[in-house]
C-alpha positions in Angstrom: 2.7 -4.5 -25.7 1.6 -0.9 -24.3 -2.4 -1.7 -24.0 -2.8 2.0 -24.3 -1.2 2.4 -27.3 -4.0 1.0 -28.8 -6.7 0.9 -26.1 -8.6 3.9 -23.7 -10.0 3.1 -20.3 -13.6 3.6 -20.3 -15.5 4.6 -17.1 -19.2 4.2 -15.9 -20.9 5.7 -13.2 -19.9 5.8 -9.3 -21.7 2.9 -7.0 -21.1 1.6 -4.0 -18.9 -0.6 -2.2 -19.0 -2.8 1.0 -16.5 -0.4 2.5 -18.7 2.5 3.6 -18.5 5.7 6.7 -22.1 4.4 7.5 -20.9 0.9 8.8 -17.9 2.5 10.5 -15.2 1.8 7.8 -12.6 4.8 7.3 -10.3 3.0 4.5 -7.1 5.3 3.8 -5.6 4.1 1.7 -6.8 1.3 -1.4 -7.7 -1.5 -0.6 -6.3 -5.2 0.2 -8.3 -8.4 -0.6 -7.3 -12.5 -1.4 -9.2 -15.5 -2.2 -8.4 -18.2 -0.7 -8.4 -22.2 -2.4 -12.4 -22.0 -1.0 -13.1 -19.6 -3.9 -13.8 -16.9 -1.0 -13.1 -13.8 -1.7 -11.0 -11.9 1.2 -10.7 -8.4 1.7 -10.1 -5.9 5.1 -10.5 -1.8 4.9 -9.8 0.4 8.1 -7.3 1.6 10.2 -6.2 1.4 13.6 -7.6 4.4 14.4 -10.4 6.7 12.7 -13.3 4.0 13.0 -11.9 0.1 13.0 -10.6 -2.5 10.2 -13.2 -5.2 9.1 -12.6 -8.9 8.1 -15.4 -8.9 5.0 -15.8 -12.1 2.8 -17.9 -12.6 -0.3 -17.4 -14.4 -4.0 -17.4 -11.3 -5.8 -17.5 -7.2 -4.2 -20.9 -7.5 -5.6 -22.1 -9.7 -2.2 -19.6 -9.1 -0.2 -20.1 -8.2 3.6 -17.9 -7.4 6.9 -18.3 -10.5 9.3 -16.3 -9.0 12.4 -14.0 -6.5 13.9 -10.8 -8.0 14.0 -8.7 -8.0 17.2 -5.6 -7.6 17.8 -3.3 -9.6 20.6 -0.9 -6.4 20.0 -2.0 -2.7 20.8 -0.8 0.0 18.6 -0.2 3.8 19.7 2.3 4.8 22.6 5.9 3.3 22.0 6.6 1.7 25.5 3.9 -0.8 24.6 3.6 -0.4 20.6 3.9 -4.1 18.1 5.5 -5.9 21.4 7.8 -3.7 21.9 9.8 -5.2 18.4 11.3 -2.0 17.7 11.7 -0.6 13.9 15.5 -1.9 12.5 16.7 1.1 13.1 16.3 1.2 17.4 13.5 2.5 17.4 10.5 2.2 19.2 7.7 1.8 17.5 4.8 3.6 17.8 1.6 5.3 16.2 -1.1 3.1 13.8 -2.1 -0.3 11.8 -3.0 0.9 7.8 -4.0 -2.6 6.9 -2.7 -2.6 2.2 -1.6 -5.8 1.6 -3.8 -9.6 2.4 -2.1 -12.9 1.5 -3.3 -16.2 2.2 -1.8 -19.6 3.0 -3.3 -22.4 0.2 -2.1 -24.9 2.9 -3.1 -23.6 6.1 -5.0 -21.2 5.2 -3.1 -18.4 7.7 -4.1 -15.4 7.1 -0.9 -12.3 6.4 -1.2 -9.0 6.4 1.1 -6.2 5.3 0.4 -3.2 6.7 1.7 0.4 6.9 2.6 2.5 9.2 3.6 6.1 10.5 5.5 7.8 13.4 3.8 10.7 13.7 0.0 10.1 13.5 -1.9 7.7 16.6 1.7 7.8 19.2 0.2 9.6 21.8 2.5 11.5 22.5 5.1 10.1 21.0 5.1 10.9 17.4 7.8 12.5 15.9 8.1 14.3 12.6 11.5 15.1 10.3 11.3 18.7 12.7 11.2 16.7 15.7 8.3 15.5 18.7 4.6 16.8 16.6 1.0 15.6 17.5 0.2 16.2 13.9 3.4 15.5 11.6 4.6 18.6 9.7 3.8 18.5 6.1 3.5 14.9 6.4 7.4 14.6 7.3 7.0 11.2 9.3 9.0 8.1 9.4 6.8 4.6 7.6 7.4 0.9 7.8 6.2 -1.8 6.2 4.6 -4.4 9.2 3.3 -8.1 9.5 0.8 -9.8 11.3 -0.7 -13.0 10.7 -4.0 -14.5 12.1 -4.6 -18.9 12.1 -8.9 -17.6 12.9 -9.7 -15.6 9.6 -8.3 -12.8 10.4 -10.8 -12.6 13.6 -7.5 -12.2 16.1 -4.3 -10.7 15.2 -0.2 -11.7 16.0 2.5 -9.2 14.7 6.0 -11.0 13.6 8.2 -8.2 12.3 8.7 -4.7 10.2 9.4 -6.8 6.1 10.3 -3.4 3.9 12.5 -0.6 5.6 14.0 2.4 3.9 18.0 2.7 3.6 18.5 6.3 5.6 17.5 5.8 9.5 13.8 6.7 10.3 15.0 10.1 11.4 17.0 13.1 11.1 19.7 15.0 12.5 17.2 17.0 13.9 15.6 15.3 16.4 16.7 11.6 17.1 13.5 9.2 19.2 15.8 7.2 21.6 18.0 5.4 18.7 21.0 5.7 21.0 24.6 6.7 19.0 22.7 6.8 15.7 23.7 8.8 13.3 20.1 10.5 11.8 19.4 11.8 8.0 21.4 15.6 7.4 18.8 18.6 7.2 18.6 19.5 3.9 15.9 16.6 1.4 15.3 13.6 3.5 14.0 9.8 2.7 10.6 9.2 4.6 11.3 5.2 4.6 9.5 2.7 3.1 5.6 2.2 3.1 2.3 2.8 0.8 2.1 0.4 -0.6 0.5 -2.1 -2.0 0.2 -6.4 -2.7 0.9 -8.1 -6.4 1.0 -11.7 -6.0 1.9 -13.8 -9.2 -1.1 -15.8 -10.6 1.1 -18.5 -12.1 5.0 -17.6 -10.7 6.6 -18.3 -7.6 7.6 -15.3 -5.7 5.1 -12.0 -4.3 5.6 -8.5 -4.7 5.5 -5.5 -2.5 5.4 -1.8 -5.0 6.0 0.5 -2.3 6.6 4.5 -2.5 9.2 6.5 -0.8 8.5 9.9 -0.1 11.7 12.9 -0.1 10.9 15.8 1.6 12.3 19.0 1.4 12.8 20.3 5.4 14.4 23.7 4.7 11.6 24.0 1.7 8.3 22.9 4.2 7.7 20.6 1.0 7.2 16.7 -0.6 11.0 17.4 -3.2 9.4 13.6 -4.8 7.7 10.7 -4.1 8.6 7.6 -6.7 7.6 3.7 -6.6 10.1 0.7 -5.9 10.1 -3.0 -5.8 10.9 -5.9 -3.3 9.4 -9.5 -3.1 9.6 -12.3 -1.5 9.4 -16.2 -2.2 5.2 -17.5 -1.6 6.1 -20.1 0.6 3.1 -23.3 1.5 4.1 -24.2 5.1 2.4 -20.6 7.1 5.7 -18.8 7.0 6.5 -16.0 5.2 9.4 -15.3 3.8 11.8 -11.4 4.2 11.3 -9.3 1.1 14.7 -8.0 -1.3 14.5 -5.1 -3.2 14.8 -4.3 -6.4 18.4 -2.2 -6.8 20.9 -1.8 -10.3 18.7 -3.9 -12.3 18.4 -7.0 -9.8 16.7 -8.4 -6.7 19.4 -8.2 -4.7 19.0 -5.9 -1.4 17.6 -6.4 2.2 14.3 -5.5 2.8 15.1 -3.9 5.5 17.9 -1.5 5.1 18.9 -2.3 1.9 19.0 -0.2 -1.6 16.9 0.1 -3.9 15.9 2.0 -7.6 13.1 3.3 -8.3 11.4 1.2 -11.2 7.8 3.5 -11.4 8.7 8.1 -11.2 6.8 10.8 -10.0 4.2 8.1 -8.9 1.7 7.7 -5.5 0.1 4.3 -4.2 1.2 2.6 -6.8 -1.9 -0.2 -7.9 -0.8 -3.3 -9.7 -3.2 -5.9 -11.6 -2.3 -8.2 -14.5 -4.4 -9.7 -17.8 -4.8 -13.1 -18.7 -5.9 -12.2 -23.0 -2.9 -9.6 -23.4 -0.4 -10.7 -20.5 0.2 -7.7 -19.4 0.9 -6.5 -16.2 -1.6 -2.7 -15.6 -0.8 -0.4 -12.9 -2.4 2.6 -11.4 -1.1 5.9 -8.9 -1.2 9.9 -9.0 1.6 12.1 -9.8 2.3 14.4 -7.5 2.6 18.6 -7.6 6.4 18.8 -6.3 7.4 21.8 -4.8 3.6 22.8 -3.8 2.1 23.6 0.2 -0.9 22.3 -1.0 -2.7 20.3 -3.6 0.6 18.1 -2.9 -0.9 14.8 -4.8 -2.8 15.5 -8.1 -5.6 12.8 -7.2 -5.3 11.5 -11.0 -5.7 8.2 -11.8 -1.9 7.6 -14.3 -2.1 4.0 -15.9 1.2 2.3 -16.9 2.0 -1.3 -18.6 5.1 -3.7 -18.4 5.2 -7.4 -19.5 8.2 -7.9 -15.8 7.4 -5.8 -13.6 10.2 -3.7 -13.8 10.0 -1.4 -16.3 7.2 0.4 -17.1 5.5 2.1 -20.6 4.9 6.7 -19.8 1.6 7.3 -17.7 -1.8 7.5 -19.7 -4.0 10.3 -17.2 -7.7 8.5 -17.4 -10.3 10.4 -18.3 -14.2 10.8 -17.6 -17.0 12.1 -19.2 -14.3 14.6 -20.4 -12.2 15.6 -17.3 -9.7 13.4 -15.9 -10.5 10.8 -13.3 -9.8 9.9 -10.6 -8.3 10.0 -6.3 -6.8 9.7 -3.8 -5.9 6.2 -3.0 -7.1 3.5 -6.9 -7.4 0.2 -7.3 -8.7 -2.0 -10.1 -10.1 -5.3 -9.4 -10.9 -8.1 -10.9 -14.6 -8.7 -11.3 -14.3 -12.2 -12.6 -15.9 -14.8 -9.6 -12.8 -17.2 -10.0 -10.4 -15.3 -10.5 -7.9 -13.3 -7.8 -8.8 -9.5 -7.3 -5.1 -8.7 -9.2 -6.3 -10.6 -12.2 -8.7 -10.5 -14.7 -9.7 -12.4 -17.8 -11.1 -10.1 -20.1 -11.6 -6.7 -20.9 -13.4 -5.2 -18.3 -13.2 -4.2 -14.8 -13.4 -2.8 -11.4 -11.9 0.9 -10.1 -12.3 1.7 -7.2 -11.4 4.7 -5.1 -11.5 7.0 -2.0 -9.2 9.6 -0.4 -8.1 10.4 3.1 -10.9 8.8 5.3 -13.7 8.3 2.4 -15.8 5.7 1.5 -14.8 3.7 -0.9 -17.0 3.7 -3.8 -16.9 1.5 -7.0 -17.2 2.5 -10.8 -17.3 0.0 -14.2 -14.3 0.0 -16.0 -13.7 -1.9 -19.9 -10.7 -2.0 -22.0 -12.5 0.2 -24.8 -10.1 0.1 -28.9 -8.9 3.3 -29.4 
């Protein structure tokens, strides 16, 4: 069912969320949340090179508070020290920061799993690089992305790095600069792939799997612009023993390719930071994202909320822009979150939910939202 053939989305007035700059939280991406088996709603917000990453808890967003900042049993930053020396799957030493974008809590062991975004061009402390070579900040955001996994056995206070779970098919550098990969061929100069990242996690309400909806950005090295940004999907089977399995990418009609270096097929074209929520009432998935301005050197992401619907997570309707007070509504990062105190944050049971929006490191603002008949 394409909900937006029958419904519009009504957006209310903004108010503060728990994730604000005034408490040293500078969220850069959509905020990961998960409800444990005791009914507590948990969240993580912030990133590792601006402010701090905090662990939040409550029954809903209304009473959620920060409990403590996280600590990691590994460092970030310089390639000689970061991520316990566990190399990217391409054989390159890892570097840079962590941006937590996915949270899952094992129902039996209460182990917390955090999936995070990583880029090689930010916070490298002298070892950062992008498509063109070593950098202080990446040229036209052309650095390479991976998705990492860490876990905590004390409700998010301390975290241990596990491994890199998702990597693009193409290697994480161009022929212009080899960051220590030995006899590995970089991508040919031209339109290149920046790897797998900029993602969100969707955990099936009743099924056997959890899914990463991730972006691959393609840039034109010659023109110095983004060429495309599309959404892909990978999944892993849920486990109940405190272990996280490997991810399998969706490719050519099936989940069949390795999460690291496997091939992948676009499921949502022209979509930045896709995030998915499930409607119990309508048995439909809703995805939010922003389109990009391909070839533009300014205003690359349009910061407009587009919504799509699906019944199977891989086939999606055409995008519909959301409006508020007659103007396009949205921001750089957008998430629809359930307002139900007894549901996971990615499942809503009626017609109402919450929209969370923010830009790079800005306050996360909340808006009441609902589906209304046309």
